[in-house]
C-alpha angles and dihedrals in degrees: 000000000000095000116168104232089198094059105106094199092052089048097054090045088052087049090060091047090053090048093051089051089054094252095131099163091050089047091057092045092054091045092052090048091052091052093046087061098040109019093169097061108116091193092058092048090050092048090051090049091051092050091050090048092051090049090053095250095132098168094051090044092052092049092052093046092049089051089052090055093045088058095041113014094192097045108142119239103022096094089047091059094040088054090052091050090052090049090054088052091051093247099133097164089053091046090052092052091052094048093048088056095049124106117269095253092069103015097094093048088055094045091051088056096046097043088053091051088050092050092246096135099168091053091046090052092048093049092047091048091054092047093050093047095048104031110009093105093051099037110032092150091063090050089053092049091054093049091047091052090050091052095247100135099171092054091043092054091045090058095041088055090051090050091052094045092049095042094238104195091222094061093071093053098042112028096086101027112030104114095215090061092056094099089060097055096083091055117099088229090065093058090045090057091047090056090047088055090048091244126137111269095212 
């Protein structure tokens, strides 16, 4: 296909393709190759951190995301994922600090998660409401993730269905591997969505 194997952007995009196909080792290999060519690309470091996070490698994910921020302190998205890593570790105060530092496009999604974990329901509702109003149409997968984390399965599946119907790019990366969607995977609606996406349901 004439792909330039020395193009770092092409390589980290190929890394995501490999990840979505379930080829996790190949995904990491391509990601590392991309960074070996362009080690100062904050986007590539962030992508690598997200892949490690989705694979459950929280320490490696955090290291890559921190490196992304060292290169570009205002790079959008890295604090959002660092906050999620801290949530998984049970560090809700640390997660709140990360989410409060995140760019506006994802900040309210993060705050909705953390406020729920802290038992601050009204603040979680308010943050989620702002996120849905401003970004629900462009990021339905993130809305679904918040609802899943809050234990609201029907709402989570409603938004996952919207993400599938509208071909949200995030759904391919996160549907099978995002840890906050794990409670949904025993539900028959989850397998139905897998089939709708032409993915194996086992």
